[in-house]
FIVOGU-381768 format. One record per residue (C-alpha): x, y, z. Coordinates in steps of 0.5 Angstrom, whole numbers, always signed. Layout:
FIVOGU-381768
KOLTI     u     v     w
KOLTI     X     Y     Z
...
***
This chain:
FIVOGU-381768
KOLTI     u     v     w
KOLTI    -8  -373   -70
KOLTI    -2  -374   -74
KOLTI    -7  -378   -80
KOLTI   -12  -372   -80
KOLTI    -6  -367   -81
KOLTI    -3  -372   -87
KOLTI   -10  -372   -90
KOLTI   -11  -364   -89
KOLTI    -4  -363   -92
KOLTI    -6  -368   -98
KOLTI   -12  -364   -99
KOLTI    -9  -357   -99
KOLTI    -4  -360  -104
KOLTI    -9  -363  -109
KOLTI   -13  -356  -108
KOLTI    -6  -352  -110
KOLTI    -5  -357  -116
KOLTI   -13  -356  -119
KOLTI   -12  -348  -118
KOLTI    -5  -348  -122
KOLTI    -9  -352  -127
KOLTI   -15  -348  -128
KOLTI   -13  -341  -126
KOLTI   -10  -340  -133
KOLTI   -16  -342  -137
KOLTI   -21  -337  -132
KOLTI   -16  -331  -134
KOLTI   -16  -332  -141
KOLTI   -23  -333  -142
KOLTI   -24  -327  -137
KOLTI   -19  -323  -142
KOLTI   -23  -325  -148
KOLTI   -30  -323  -145
KOLTI   -27  -316  -143
KOLTI   -24  -314  -149
KOLTI   -25  -317  -156
KOLTI   -31  -322  -155
KOLTI   -36  -319  -150
KOLTI   -41  -324  -147
KOLTI   -47  -323  -143
KOLTI   -47  -323  -135
KOLTI   -51  -330  -135
KOLTI   -46  -334  -139
KOLTI   -40  -330  -135
KOLTI   -43  -332  -128
KOLTI   -45  -339  -131
KOLTI   -38  -340  -133
KOLTI   -35  -337  -126
KOLTI   -39  -342  -122
KOLTI   -37  -348  -127
KOLTI   -30  -346  -125
KOLTI   -31  -346  -118
KOLTI   -34  -353  -119
KOLTI   -29  -355  -123
KOLTI   -23  -353  -118
KOLTI   -27  -357  -113
KOLTI   -28  -363  -117
KOLTI   -21  -364  -119
KOLTI   -19  -363  -112
KOLTI   -23  -369  -110
KOLTI   -22  -373  -116
KOLTI   -15  -373  -116
KOLTI   -15  -375  -108
KOLTI   -20  -381  -110
KOLTI   -16  -383  -116
KOLTI   -10  -384  -111
KOLTI   -13  -387  -106
KOLTI   -18  -392  -109
KOLTI   -17  -393  -117
KOLTI   -10  -393  -117
KOLTI    -9  -399  -112
KOLTI   -15  -402  -115
KOLTI   -12  -403  -121
KOLTI    -6  -405  -119
KOLTI    -8  -410  -114
KOLTI   -13  -413  -119
KOLTI    -8  -413  -125
KOLTI    -3  -417  -120
KOLTI    -8  -422  -118
KOLTI   -10  -423  -125
KOLTI    -3  -425  -127
KOLTI    -1  -429  -121
KOLTI    -6  -434  -123
KOLTI    -2  -436  -130
KOLTI    -8  -438  -133
KOLTI    -9  -435  -140
KOLTI   -16  -436  -140
KOLTI   -17  -433  -134
KOLTI   -13  -427  -136
KOLTI   -16  -426  -143
KOLTI   -24  -427  -140
KOLTI   -22  -422  -134
KOLTI   -19  -417  -138
KOLTI   -24  -417  -144
KOLTI   -30  -416  -138
KOLTI   -26  -410  -135
KOLTI   -25  -407  -142
KOLTI   -33  -407  -142
KOLTI   -34  -405  -135
KOLTI   -29  -399  -135
KOLTI   -31  -397  -142
KOLTI   -39  -397  -140
KOLTI   -37  -393  -134
KOLTI   -34  -387  -138
KOLTI   -38  -381  -138
KOLTI   -35  -378  -144
KOLTI   -38  -384  -148
KOLTI   -45  -382  -147
KOLTI   -44  -375  -149
KOLTI   -41  -378  -156
KOLTI   -46  -383  -157
KOLTI   -52  -378  -157
KOLTI   -49  -374  -163
KOLTI   -48  -380  -167
KOLTI   -53  -380  -173
KOLTI   -56  -387  -175
KOLTI   -53  -391  -170
KOLTI   -57  -393  -163
KOLTI   -54  -391  -157
KOLTI   -54  -398  -154
KOLTI   -51  -401  -160
KOLTI   -45  -395  -161
KOLTI   -43  -396  -154
KOLTI   -43  -403  -154
KOLTI   -39  -404  -160
KOLTI   -34  -399  -157
KOLTI   -34  -402  -151
KOLTI   -33  -409  -154
KOLTI   -27  -405  -158
KOLTI   -24  -403  -152
KOLTI   -25  -410  -148
KOLTI   -21  -414  -154
KOLTI   -15  -409  -155
KOLTI   -14  -409  -147
KOLTI   -14  -417  -148
KOLTI    -8  -415  -154
KOLTI    -5  -410  -149
KOLTI    -4  -415  -143
KOLTI    -2  -421  -148
KOLTI    +3  -416  -151
KOLTI    +6  -414  -144
KOLTI    +6  -422  -141
KOLTI   +10  -424  -148
KOLTI   +14  -418  -149
KOLTI   +12  -416  -156
KOLTI   +14  -410  -158
KOLTI    +9  -404  -158
KOLTI   +11  -400  -165
KOLTI   +10  -406  -170
KOLTI    +3  -407  -166
KOLTI    +1  -400  -167
KOLTI    +3  -399  -174
KOLTI    -1  -405  -176
KOLTI    -7  -403  -173
KOLTI    -7  -396  -175
KOLTI    -6  -398  -182
KOLTI   -12  -402  -181
KOLTI   -16  -396  -178
KOLTI   -14  -392  -184
KOLTI   -16  -397  -189
KOLTI   -23  -398  -186
KOLTI   -23  -390  -187
KOLTI   -23  -391  -194
KOLTI   -30  -394  -194
KOLTI   -33  -390  -189
KOLTI   -37  -383  -191
KOLTI   -33  -377  -190
KOLTI   -39  -374  -185
KOLTI   -37  -380  -180
KOLTI   -30  -380  -180
KOLTI   -28  -374  -175
KOLTI   -33  -378  -170
KOLTI   -30  -384  -171
KOLTI   -23  -382  -169
KOLTI   -26  -377  -164
KOLTI   -29  -384  -161
KOLTI   -21  -386  -159
KOLTI   -20  -380  -155
KOLTI   -27  -380  -151
KOLTI   -26  -387  -149
KOLTI   -20  -386  -145
KOLTI   -22  -381  -140
KOLTI   -22  -380  -132
KOLTI   -25  -386  -130
KOLTI   -21  -391  -135
KOLTI   -14  -388  -135
KOLTI   -13  -389  -127
KOLTI   -15  -396  -127
KOLTI   -12  -398  -134
KOLTI    -5  -395  -132
KOLTI    -5  -398  -125
KOLTI    -7  -405  -128
KOLTI    -1  -405  -133
KOLTI    +3  -403  -127
KOLTI    +0  -409  -123
KOLTI    +1  -414  -129
KOLTI    +8  -412  -130
KOLTI   +10  -413  -123
KOLTI   +10  -420  -124
KOLTI   +15  -420  -130
KOLTI   +23  -420  -127
KOLTI   +26  -417  -134
KOLTI   +29  -410  -134
KOLTI   +24  -408  -140
KOLTI   +18  -410  -135
KOLTI   +17  -403  -133
KOLTI   +17  -400  -140
KOLTI   +12  -405  -142
KOLTI    +7  -402  -136
KOLTI    +6  -397  -141
KOLTI    +2  -398  -147
KOLTI    -5  -400  -145
KOLTI    -8  -394  -146
KOLTI    -5  -393  -153
KOLTI    -8  -400  -155
KOLTI   -15  -399  -152
KOLTI   -15  -392  -156
KOLTI   -15  -396  -163
KOLTI   -21  -401  -161
KOLTI   -26  -395  -161
KOLTI   -24  -392  -168
KOLTI   -24  -399  -171
KOLTI   -30  -401  -168
KOLTI   -34  -394  -170
KOLTI   -31  -395  -177
KOLTI   -34  -401  -178
KOLTI   -41  -399  -175
KOLTI   -40  -393  -180
KOLTI   -39  -398  -186
KOLTI   -45  -402  -183
KOLTI   -50  -397  -182
KOLTI   -48  -392  -188
KOLTI   -50  -386  -184
KOLTI   -51  -380  -189
KOLTI   -51  -374  -184
KOLTI   -49  -372  -177
KOLTI   -53  -369  -172
KOLTI   -51  -363  -168
KOLTI   -55  -360  -162
KOLTI   -52  -354  -160
KOLTI   -51  -353  -152
KOLTI   -57  -348  -150
KOLTI   -54  -341  -148
KOLTI   -56  -339  -141
KOLTI   -60  -333  -140
KOLTI   -62  -332  -133
KOLTI   -66  -326  -130
KOLTI   -64  -327  -123
KOLTI   -60  -331  -118
KOLTI   -65  -336  -117
KOLTI   -65  -337  -124
KOLTI   -58  -338  -124
KOLTI   -58  -343  -118
KOLTI   -64  -347  -122
KOLTI   -59  -348  -128
KOLTI   -54  -352  -123
KOLTI   -60  -355  -119
KOLTI   -62  -358  -125
KOLTI   -55  -360  -127
KOLTI   -53  -364  -121
KOLTI   -58  -369  -120
KOLTI   -57  -371  -128
KOLTI   -49  -372  -126
KOLTI   -51  -375  -119
KOLTI   -54  -381  -123
KOLTI   -50  -381  -129
KOLTI   -43  -382  -125
KOLTI   -47  -387  -120
KOLTI   -48  -391  -126
KOLTI   -41  -390  -129
KOLTI   -38  -392  -122
KOLTI   -43  -398  -120
KOLTI   -40  -403  -125
KOLTI   -33  -402  -123
KOLTI   -35  -402  -115
KOLTI   -39  -409  -116
KOLTI   -33  -412  -120
KOLTI   -28  -410  -115
KOLTI   -33  -412  -109
KOLTI   -34  -419  -113
KOLTI   -26  -420  -114
KOLTI   -25  -418  -106
KOLTI   -30  -423  -104
KOLTI   -27  -429  -108
KOLTI   -20  -427  -109
KOLTI   -16  -421  -106
KOLTI   -19  -421   -99
KOLTI   -16  -415   -97
KOLTI   -15  -412   -90
KOLTI   -21  -408   -87
KOLTI   -16  -402   -86
KOLTI   -14  -403   -94
KOLTI   -21  -404   -96
KOLTI   -24  -398   -92
KOLTI   -19  -393   -95
KOLTI   -21  -395  -102
KOLTI   -28  -394  -101
KOLTI   -26  -387   -98
KOLTI   -22  -386  -104
KOLTI   -28  -388  -109
KOLTI   -33  -383  -105
KOLTI   -28  -378  -106
KOLTI   -28  -380  -114
KOLTI   -35  -380  -114
KOLTI   -36  -373  -111
KOLTI   -30  -370  -115
KOLTI   -33  -373  -122
KOLTI   -40  -370  -120
KOLTI   -37  -363  -119
KOLTI   -33  -363  -125
KOLTI   -38  -366  -130
KOLTI   -43  -361  -127
KOLTI   -38  -355  -127
KOLTI   -36  -357  -134
KOLTI   -42  -358  -138
KOLTI   -47  -353  -134
KOLTI   -42  -347  -134
KOLTI   -36  -349  -139
KOLTI   -40  -351  -145
KOLTI   -44  -346  -146
KOLTI   -39  -341  -145
KOLTI   -34  -344  -150
KOLTI   -40  -344  -155
KOLTI   -41  -337  -155
KOLTI   -34  -335  -155
KOLTI   -33  -339  -161
KOLTI   -39  -335  -164
KOLTI   -36  -328  -162
KOLTI   -29  -330  -165
KOLTI   -32  -333  -171
KOLTI   -36  -327  -173
KOLTI   -31  -322  -171
KOLTI   -28  -318  -177
KOLTI   -21  -322  -176
KOLTI   -24  -329  -175
KOLTI   -16  -332  -176
KOLTI   -15  -329  -169
KOLTI   -18  -336  -167
KOLTI   -12  -340  -168
KOLTI    -7  -336  -163
KOLTI   -13  -336  -158
KOLTI   -14  -343  -159
KOLTI    -7  -345  -158
KOLTI    -6  -341  -152
KOLTI   -12  -344  -149
KOLTI   -10  -351  -151
KOLTI    -3  -350  -148
KOLTI    -6  -349  -141
KOLTI   -13  -353  -142
KOLTI    -9  -360  -142
KOLTI    -7  -359  -135
KOLTI   -14  -359  -132
KOLTI   -15  -366  -135
KOLTI   -16  -370  -129
KOLTI   -13  -376  -133
KOLTI    -7  -372  -135
KOLTI    -5  -371  -128
KOLTI    -6  -379  -126
KOLTI    -1  -380  -132
KOLTI    +4  -375  -131
KOLTI    +5  -378  -123
KOLTI    +5  -385  -126
KOLTI   +10  -384  -131
KOLTI   +15  -380  -126
KOLTI   +14  -386  -120
KOLTI   +15  -391  -125
KOLTI   +21  -388  -128
KOLTI   +24  -386  -121
KOLTI   +24  -379  -124
KOLTI   +28  -380  -130
KOLTI   +22  -377  -134
KOLTI   +19  -372  -129
KOLTI   +12  -370  -129
KOLTI   +14  -363  -131
KOLTI   +17  -365  -137
KOLTI   +11  -369  -139
KOLTI    +6  -363  -138
KOLTI   +10  -359  -142
KOLTI   +11  -363  -148
KOLTI    +3  -365  -147
KOLTI    +2  -357  -147
KOLTI    +6  -356  -153
KOLTI    +3  -362  -157
KOLTI    -5  -360  -155
KOLTI    -3  -352  -157
KOLTI    -1  -354  -164
KOLTI    -7  -359  -165
KOLTI   -12  -354  -163
KOLTI    -8  -349  -168
KOLTI    -9  -354  -173
KOLTI   -16  -355  -171
KOLTI   -18  -348  -172
KOLTI   -15  -347  -179
KOLTI   -20  -353  -181
KOLTI   -26  -349  -178
KOLTI   -24  -343  -182
KOLTI   -22  -347  -189
KOLTI   -26  -353  -189
KOLTI   -20  -358  -190
KOLTI   -21  -365  -188
KOLTI   -18  -368  -182
KOLTI   -15  -374  -186
KOLTI   -10  -369  -189
KOLTI    -7  -368  -182
KOLTI    -8  -375  -179
KOLTI    -5  -379  -184
KOLTI    +2  -375  -184
KOLTI    +1  -374  -177
KOLTI    +1  -382  -175
KOLTI    +5  -384  -180
KOLTI   +11  -379  -177
KOLTI    +9  -381  -170
KOLTI    +9  -389  -172
KOLTI   +16  -388  -176
KOLTI   +20  -385  -171
KOLTI   +17  -390  -166
KOLTI   +22  -395  -168
KOLTI   +28  -390  -167
KOLTI   +26  -388  -160
KOLTI   +27  -391  -153
KOLTI   +21  -396  -152
KOLTI   +18  -393  -146
KOLTI   +18  -386  -149
KOLTI   +14  -389  -155
KOLTI    +9  -393  -150
KOLTI    +8  -386  -146
KOLTI    +7  -382  -152
KOLTI    +1  -386  -155
KOLTI    -2  -387  -148
KOLTI    -1  -379  -147
KOLTI    -5  -378  -154
KOLTI   -12  -382  -151
KOLTI   -11  -378  -144
KOLTI   -10  -371  -147
KOLTI   -17  -371  -150
KOLTI   -21  -372  -144
KOLTI   -28  -368  -141
KOLTI   -25  -361  -142
KOLTI   -23  -362  -149
KOLTI   -30  -365  -151
KOLTI   -34  -360  -146
KOLTI   -30  -353  -148
KOLTI   -26  -354  -154
KOLTI   -31  -358  -158
KOLTI   -36  -353  -157
KOLTI   -31  -347  -158
KOLTI   -30  -350  -165
KOLTI   -37  -351  -166
KOLTI   -39  -344  -165
KOLTI   -34  -341  -169
KOLTI   -36  -346  -175
KOLTI   -43  -344  -175
KOLTI   -41  -337  -175
KOLTI   -36  -338  -181
KOLTI   -42  -342  -184
KOLTI   -38  -348  -184
KOLTI   -40  -356  -184
KOLTI   -40  -357  -176
KOLTI   -40  -365  -177
KOLTI   -34  -365  -182
KOLTI   -30  -359  -180
KOLTI   -31  -358  -172
KOLTI   -31  -365  -170
KOLTI   -25  -368  -171
KOLTI   -22  -363  -165
KOLTI   -21  -369  -160
KOLTI   -18  -373  -166
KOLTI   -13  -368  -167
KOLTI   -11  -367  -159
KOLTI   -10  -374  -159
KOLTI    -5  -374  -164
KOLTI    +0  -369  -163
KOLTI    +3  -371  -156
KOLTI    +5  -378  -160
KOLTI   +10  -373  -163
KOLTI   +12  -368  -158
KOLTI   +13  -374  -153
KOLTI   +17  -378  -157
KOLTI   +21  -372  -159
KOLTI   +23  -371  -152
KOLTI   +25  -379  -152
KOLTI   +30  -377  -158
KOLTI   +33  -371  -154
KOLTI   +34  -375  -148
KOLTI   +37  -381  -152
KOLTI   +42  -376  -155
KOLTI   +43  -372  -148
KOLTI   +45  -379  -145
KOLTI   +49  -381  -151
KOLTI   +53  -374  -151
KOLTI   +54  -375  -143
KOLTI   +57  -382  -144
KOLTI   +62  -379  -149
KOLTI   +64  -374  -144
KOLTI   +65  -379  -139
KOLTI   +69  -383  -143
KOLTI   +73  -377  -146
KOLTI   +74  -375  -139
KOLTI   +77  -382  -137
KOLTI   +82  -382  -143
KOLTI   +84  -376  -141
KOLTI   +86  -378  -134
KOLTI   +90  -384  -136
KOLTI   +94  -379  -141
KOLTI  +100  -376  -137
KOLTI  +100  -368  -138
KOLTI  +106  -365  -141
KOLTI  +109  -363  -134
KOLTI  +108  -371  -132
KOLTI  +112  -373  -138
KOLTI  +118  -368  -136
KOLTI  +118  -371  -129
KOLTI  +118  -378  -132
KOLTI  +124  -376  -137
KOLTI  +128  -373  -131
***
């Protein structure tokens, strides 16, 4: 009875969190629909049904991630490093990187939009990049190698490679770094880092538990840039989402009825490699108790149901609405209004990303509340708002994404040498986490719709929004670290001054002593 009450309370908590995350987006879209950007009843109804599915999906997914993905990653990471065999750690971490990346639903979406490169080759190359950089990230943790120099080295390599890649392919390449660290990857990789760091006894172990997502986000960028040099893609292919038009409720239901089987199969294929890997690991090494194993299996079921509902709601309901809203706003008399609207949307929409919730909770737990989930959420929201404002300026003006990425990353990497190391690792993890399915399925179609309305080049001007969303949190969260460092040093000075003043006798005390 008590267990049932605890479960119901936990479910209510997750529902409340999902409502808080998604309701602002619903309110903003409804306000636009009934004011400056009227849309058809078909699109509006699809959006509202999609929003309900999105809320339910987030509720089940976050509960499932807590029950299954986090414990799985932590136990595999701890067990893997306990072997103390470098060959075992390297081979298993590379295999994990491959499996988890292939399991990421967003990668399938990106692959379908990349020209001149077969989907299987692109997915394999990206998965290989994540696998290789997951190995490097784990070795960094085990040997205590500082993160900033590694980030500088690999981002310099990425920007050097970008010189030799066609302009039409640059945005897609940098977008790939964001989509590969989504709702499937982040919970497992974050927990893997915690499991590996638990083996170390030094005081920097907790700090080094972050940074895995940061390095794993660079691998896809480099691998896709190399593919761009090999295949020399000449142009990007863009297939706009089908704008729904329904006559009655039966046709409306058929849209979602056809969407559900697609994502039921897609998410099953995505989860299967992780389940098989963990099953083999359980039989060969872990040998967890039946109670622990059953809890993880129940969590996997919730994760599966949550992702099916989430992906169906986002792709069937949110994507067409985002594209159509972009068209309406872009073709209005004042298209510049896209900038503030996108910034407001960005501030709230990042809260609806499933992986963001996982990261914020993990940061709060690892730092014992020193870095709160609330402060993390605020910094991410501010960063994404700024990035979307810049992205819409690009849509309206056609400025190359590299004019923002190069100085942005240069600044983020530069201050990383002066910020507490845990903030740097968390900041670069946040960049990959902030750009998830909500960005790809609502904000990217919004930019694409606006770009088509103003007559821009969709491949060069609209793509790159994921890369921008992935970049700005690197700056805002490191600035949070600078602020925190200054407050800490100011507090120490106050304490020291208070200690000194307490040892100096007052005027009255001097009189008494003299008498």
